[in-house]
LOFI-723106 format. One record per atom (N, C-alpha, C): z, x, y; residue number from 1; residue in one letter; atom name. Coordinates in pm, 1 decimal. Atoms other than C-alpha are relative to their C-alpha. Layout:
BEGIN
{{Z X Y} NUM 'A' 'CA'}
...
This chain:
BEGIN
{{-19.4 -119.5 79.5} 1 'M' 'N'}
{{8901.8 10571.0 10816.0} 1 'M' 'CA'}
{{-88.0 111.8 55.2} 1 'M' 'C'}
{{74.6 -114.5 -49.7} 2 'D' 'N'}
{{8799.9 10908.4 10954.7} 2 'D' 'CA'}
{{-60.5 79.2 -115.2} 2 'D' 'C'}
{{69.9 -84.5 96.3} 3 'L' 'N'}
{{8553.6 11127.5 10770.3} 3 'L' 'CA'}
{{-2.1 143.1 51.6} 3 'L' 'C'}
{{18.5 -137.9 -44.1} 4 'P' 'N'}
{{8526.8 11506.5 10775.6} 4 'P' 'CA'}
{{-131.1 10.2 79.4} 4 'P' 'C'}
{{113.2 -12.5 -91.4} 5 'K' 'N'}
{{8279.7 11620.7 11040.5} 5 'K' 'CA'}
{{-135.1 11.3 -71.4} 5 'K' 'C'}
{{128.2 -17.1 69.2} 6 'T' 'N'}
{{8005.8 11729.0 10795.8} 6 'T' 'CA'}
{{-46.0 -130.0 -66.0} 6 'T' 'C'}
{{34.2 126.7 63.9} 7 'E' 'N'}
{{8018.7 11399.7 10606.0} 7 'E' 'CA'}
{{-36.8 -105.4 105.1} 7 'E' 'C'}
{{27.7 92.6 -109.4} 8 'L' 'N'}
{{8026.0 11201.9 10931.3} 8 'L' 'CA'}
{{-140.2 22.1 56.5} 8 'L' 'C'}
{{133.8 -31.9 -50.7} 9 'L' 'N'}
{{7715.6 11380.7 11060.7} 9 'L' 'CA'}
{{-108.8 -40.9 -98.4} 9 'L' 'C'}
{{96.6 38.3 103.4} 10 'Q' 'N'}
{{7535.9 11320.0 10731.2} 10 'Q' 'CA'}
{{-21.8 -151.4 -0.2} 10 'Q' 'C'}
{{11.7 146.4 -0.6} 11 'K' 'N'}
{{7610.4 10945.4 10737.8} 11 'K' 'CA'}
{{-69.5 -48.8 127.0} 11 'K' 'C'}
{{65.2 37.6 -125.5} 12 'A' 'N'}
{{7505.3 10921.2 11102.3} 12 'A' 'CA'}
{{-150.0 26.8 -7.6} 12 'A' 'C'}
{{142.1 -32.8 13.0} 13 'Q' 'N'}
{{7174.8 11093.0 11023.7} 13 'Q' 'CA'}
{{-70.2 -99.8 -92.1} 13 'Q' 'C'}
{{56.7 101.3 89.2} 14 'E' 'N'}
{{7114.8 10848.2 10738.2} 14 'E' 'CA'}
{{-29.4 -129.6 76.1} 14 'E' 'C'}
{{19.9 121.1 -80.7} 15 'V' 'N'}
{{7156.7 10557.6 10981.3} 15 'V' 'CA'}
{{-117.9 18.5 94.7} 15 'V' 'C'}
{{108.7 -26.0 -95.6} 16 'L' 'N'}
{{6927.0 10716.1 11240.4} 16 'L' 'CA'}
{{-135.4 5.7 -70.8} 16 'L' 'C'}
{{124.8 -6.5 76.9} 17 'D' 'N'}
{{6662.8 10788.3 10976.0} 17 'D' 'CA'}
{{-43.0 -138.7 -47.2} 17 'D' 'C'}
{{32.0 132.8 53.2} 18 'R' 'N'}
{{6682.3 10437.9 10832.4} 18 'R' 'CA'}
{{-56.1 -93.6 107.7} 18 'R' 'C'}
{{40.4 92.7 -106.2} 19 'Y' 'N'}
{{6641.6 10258.1 11165.5} 19 'Y' 'CA'}
{{-93.4 62.3 104.0} 19 'Y' 'C'}
{{101.9 -71.9 -77.2} 20 'Q' 'N'}
{{6399.6 10510.5 11322.0} 20 'Q' 'CA'}
{{-24.3 -51.4 142.1} 20 'Q' 'C'}
{{19.3 33.9 -139.8} 21 'G' 'N'}
{{6437.7 10472.7 11696.0} 21 'G' 'CA'}
{{62.6 -130.9 44.2} 21 'G' 'C'}
{{-61.4 128.3 -34.1} 22 'H' 'N'}
{{6618.8 10139.1 11681.1} 22 'H' 'CA'}
{{152.3 4.6 -6.7} 22 'H' 'C'}
{{-144.9 -11.7 13.6} 23 'A' 'N'}
{{6972.5 10272.1 11631.7} 23 'A' 'CA'}
{{53.5 113.4 85.9} 23 'A' 'C'}
{{-73.8 -106.1 -68.6} 24 'R' 'N'}
{{7222.2 10472.9 11829.2} 24 'R' 'CA'}
{{137.6 7.3 -64.2} 24 'R' 'C'}
{{-131.3 -23.0 59.4} 25 'V' 'N'}
{{7541.8 10624.8 11692.0} 25 'V' 'CA'}
{{93.4 50.5 109.5} 25 'V' 'C'}
{{-103.2 -44.8 -93.0} 26 'F' 'N'}
{{7853.4 10657.0 11907.3} 26 'F' 'CA'}
{{116.8 49.4 -84.2} 26 'F' 'C'}
{{-105.5 -60.2 81.8} 27 'F' 'N'}
{{8107.6 10895.1 11755.6} 27 'F' 'CA'}
{{137.7 -27.9 59.3} 27 'F' 'C'}
{{-138.5 27.1 -36.7} 28 'K' 'N'}
{{8482.6 10824.7 11761.7} 28 'K' 'CA'}
{{90.1 112.2 -50.7} 28 'K' 'C'}
{{-102.0 -96.0 44.4} 29 'F' 'N'}
{{8786.2 11049.2 11734.7} 29 'F' 'CA'}
{{136.1 -53.6 42.7} 29 'F' 'C'}
{{-136.0 38.8 -34.6} 30 'T' 'N'}
{{9162.3 11013.6 11753.7} 30 'T' 'CA'}
{{65.9 113.3 76.6} 30 'T' 'C'}
{{-69.7 -99.7 -81.6} 31 'C' 'N'}
{{9354.5 11193.4 12028.6} 31 'C' 'CA'}
{{119.1 54.4 -78.8} 31 'C' 'C'}
{{-110.2 -59.6 76.2} 32 'E' 'N'}
{{9591.6 11439.6 11864.8} 32 'E' 'CA'}
{{134.3 -12.9 71.1} 32 'E' 'C'}
{{-124.9 11.4 -74.9} 33 'K' 'N'}
{{9850.1 11386.6 12141.0} 33 'K' 'CA'}
{{56.0 -142.5 -0.5} 33 'K' 'C'}
{{-52.1 136.9 -13.8} 34 'C' 'N'}
{{9876.6 11009.3 12199.5} 34 'C' 'CA'}
{{-49.9 -95.6 -108.0} 34 'C' 'C'}
{{54.9 77.3 112.4} 35 'K' 'N'}
{{9682.5 10884.9 11892.2} 35 'K' 'CA'}
{{-93.7 -114.0 42.6} 35 'K' 'C'}
{{97.6 98.0 -47.8} 36 'E' 'N'}
{{9447.6 10674.1 12107.8} 36 'E' 'CA'}
{{-133.4 22.7 -70.5} 36 'E' 'C'}
{{133.4 -8.3 61.2} 37 'R' 'N'}
{{9114.1 10597.4 11941.4} 37 'R' 'CA'}
{{-100.0 9.7 114.9} 37 'R' 'C'}
{{92.6 -26.1 -109.5} 38 'C' 'N'}
{{8843.9 10738.4 12168.8} 38 'C' 'CA'}
{{-143.5 1.4 -52.2} 38 'C' 'C'}
{{141.2 2.5 36.6} 39 'I' 'N'}
{{8465.4 10715.2 12171.2} 39 'I' 'CA'}
{{-77.9 80.4 103.2} 39 'I' 'C'}
{{84.4 -76.0 -91.2} 40 'F' 'N'}
{{8207.2 10949.9 12317.6} 40 'F' 'CA'}
{{-101.2 -93.9 65.4} 40 'F' 'C'}
{{93.2 83.9 -75.4} 41 'D' 'N'}
{{7987.7 10793.1 12587.8} 41 'D' 'CA'}
{{-145.7 26.7 -35.6} 41 'D' 'C'}
{{138.6 -40.8 26.6} 42 'E' 'N'}
{{7673.3 10983.7 12492.7} 42 'E' 'CA'}
{{-34.4 -29.9 -146.1} 42 'E' 'C'}
{{35.2 32.6 137.9} 43 'P' 'N'}
{{7498.5 10842.5 12183.6} 43 'P' 'CA'}
{{-59.9 119.0 -75.2} 43 'P' 'C'}
{{62.5 -94.1 93.1} 44 'N' 'N'}
{{7396.7 11056.3 11884.1} 44 'N' 'CA'}
{{44.0 145.3 16.9} 44 'N' 'C'}
{{-51.7 -135.9 -18.0} 45 'I' 'N'}
{{7602.8 11359.3 11988.8} 45 'I' 'CA'}
{{147.6 2.4 -37.9} 45 'I' 'C'}
{{-139.9 -20.0 37.4} 46 'L' 'N'}
{{7924.0 11470.2 11821.7} 46 'L' 'CA'}
{{44.5 132.2 60.7} 46 'L' 'C'}
{{-47.9 -118.6 -71.0} 47 'Y' 'N'}
{{8099.8 11712.4 12054.7} 47 'Y' 'CA'}
{{111.3 69.1 -78.0} 47 'Y' 'C'}
{{-107.8 -78.1 62.3} 48 'E' 'N'}
{{8338.4 11986.8 11942.3} 48 'E' 'CA'}
{{136.8 -39.5 56.4} 48 'E' 'C'}
{{-123.0 35.6 -70.1} 49 'I' 'N'}
{{8601.2 11877.6 12197.7} 49 'I' 'CA'}
{{-16.3 -138.9 60.0} 49 'I' 'C'}
{{-1.3 132.0 -61.2} 50 'G' 'N'}
{{8687.9 11524.2 12304.1} 50 'G' 'CA'}
{{115.5 -9.3 98.0} 50 'G' 'C'}
{{-104.9 20.4 -99.4} 51 'I' 'N'}
{{8884.7 11427.8 12613.9} 51 'I' 'CA'}
{{45.3 -145.0 -9.9} 51 'I' 'C'}
{{-56.2 132.6 19.5} 52 'C' 'N'}
{{9113.7 11130.9 12563.4} 52 'C' 'CA'}
{{-13.7 -83.6 127.0} 52 'C' 'C'}
{{15.0 90.2 -114.1} 53 'S' 'N'}
{{9034.7 10837.1 12790.6} 53 'S' 'CA'}
{{134.4 -57.2 45.3} 53 'S' 'C'}
{{-132.2 54.6 -32.9} 54 'E' 'N'}
{{9401.8 10736.3 12785.1} 54 'E' 'CA'}
{{90.9 104.0 66.9} 54 'E' 'C'}
{{-95.1 -99.5 -52.1} 55 'C' 'N'}
{{9602.2 11058.0 12842.3} 55 'C' 'CA'}
{{-66.1 126.4 54.7} 55 'C' 'C'}
{{71.5 -115.9 -53.3} 56 'G' 'N'}
{{9333.6 11316.7 12927.8} 56 'G' 'CA'}
{{11.3 126.2 -83.5} 56 'G' 'C'}
{{-17.7 -116.6 87.5} 57 'H' 'N'}
{{9430.1 11551.9 12644.7} 57 'H' 'CA'}
{{-132.3 40.1 -64.9} 57 'H' 'C'}
{{117.9 -50.6 70.9} 58 'E' 'N'}
{{9156.8 11771.7 12495.8} 58 'E' 'CA'}
{{33.9 15.6 -147.3} 58 'E' 'C'}
{{-20.3 -4.1 143.9} 59 'T' 'N'}
{{9128.3 11731.3 12119.9} 59 'T' 'CA'}
{{-119.8 65.8 -65.9} 59 'T' 'C'}
{{107.2 -59.2 80.5} 60 'R' 'N'}
{{8926.7 11952.0 11886.7} 60 'R' 'CA'}
{{-37.0 -101.6 -108.3} 60 'R' 'C'}
{{45.7 104.7 91.1} 61 'V' 'N'}
{{8716.3 11708.5 11683.0} 61 'V' 'CA'}
{{-39.4 62.9 -134.0} 61 'V' 'C'}
{{24.2 -51.1 134.8} 62 'L' 'N'}
{{8736.2 11799.2 11313.5} 62 'L' 'CA'}
{{-41.6 -111.3 -95.5} 62 'L' 'C'}
{{37.8 117.3 78.2} 63 'D' 'N'}
{{8688.9 11447.4 11177.1} 63 'D' 'CA'}
{{-10.7 -118.4 94.8} 63 'D' 'C'}
{{14.8 115.7 -87.7} 64 'G' 'N'}
{{8611.6 11103.6 11309.1} 64 'G' 'CA'}
{{-72.9 -113.9 -67.6} 64 'G' 'C'}
{{72.0 117.2 46.6} 65 'G' 'N'}
{{8424.5 10780.3 11277.4} 65 'G' 'CA'}
{{-120.0 -23.8 90.1} 65 'G' 'C'}
{{115.9 30.1 -83.0} 66 'M' 'N'}
{{8126.2 10611.9 11433.3} 66 'M' 'CA'}
{{-17.1 -150.1 15.6} 66 'M' 'C'}
{{41.1 136.4 -26.4} 67 'M' 'N'}
{{8002.8 10289.9 11583.4} 67 'M' 'CA'}
{{-151.8 4.2 8.5} 67 'M' 'C'}
{{145.8 1.3 2.2} 68 'V' 'N'}
{{7638.4 10200.1 11524.5} 68 'V' 'CA'}
{{-50.2 -119.1 81.1} 68 'V' 'C'}
{{66.3 104.2 -76.9} 69 'E' 'N'}
{{7428.2 10004.6 11771.5} 69 'E' 'CA'}
{{-144.1 -8.0 -48.7} 69 'E' 'C'}
{{136.6 18.9 49.7} 70 'I' 'N'}
{{7105.5 9860.0 11629.5} 70 'I' 'CA'}
{{-67.8 -105.7 86.2} 70 'I' 'C'}
{{77.6 93.9 -81.8} 71 'R' 'N'}
{{6845.8 9695.4 11852.5} 71 'R' 'CA'}
{{-91.2 -81.1 -91.1} 71 'R' 'C'}
{{86.1 88.9 74.8} 72 'L' 'N'}
{{6677.7 9396.7 11700.0} 72 'L' 'CA'}
{{-113.6 -46.0 89.6} 72 'L' 'C'}
{{114.5 46.1 -76.8} 73 'E' 'N'}
{{6331.5 9300.4 11812.4} 73 'E' 'CA'}
{{-40.4 -136.4 -50.3} 73 'E' 'C'}
{{44.3 134.3 36.6} 74 'A' 'N'}
{{6213.2 8942.5 11819.7} 74 'A' 'CA'}
{{-137.9 8.4 -63.6} 74 'A' 'C'}
{{129.8 4.7 66.7} 75 'K' 'N'}
{{5924.8 8865.8 11586.6} 75 'K' 'CA'}
{{-99.3 -71.8 90.4} 75 'K' 'C'}
{{102.0 59.5 -86.2} 76 'K' 'N'}
{{5608.4 8796.0 11784.0} 76 'K' 'CA'}
{{-76.4 -104.3 -78.2} 76 'K' 'C'}
{{74.1 108.0 63.6} 77 'E' 'N'}
{{5444.6 8467.0 11703.0} 77 'E' 'CA'}
{{-144.9 6.7 42.9} 77 'E' 'C'}
{{141.3 6.0 -33.0} 78 'T' 'N'}
{{5070.4 8438.9 11687.8} 78 'T' 'CA'}
{{-47.5 -144.0 -15.3} 78 'T' 'C'}
{{53.5 137.5 3.3} 79 'H' 'N'}
{{4892.8 8113.7 11765.8} 79 'H' 'CA'}
{{-151.0 7.6 -14.5} 79 'H' 'C'}
{{145.9 -2.7 22.7} 80 'E' 'N'}
{{4546.1 8066.6 11626.2} 80 'E' 'CA'}
{{-54.9 -139.6 -2.5} 80 'E' 'C'}
């Protein structure tokens, strides 16, 4: 389900704030020509225009979705 751009940015910021340095957001959009679901390569940036990886069409991004990548760190064991 796509969200309006302002709501999408707000939700992405909530994720970034919650995981402080351990999360990256990759924004998605749907090509207006071929309907392919596309994703931006650069994390944490929602561009105004997206270029479809399938047909090459430029789409003005007014709404979209996101994929969140969260890095988990192993708990360090201490031996005493």
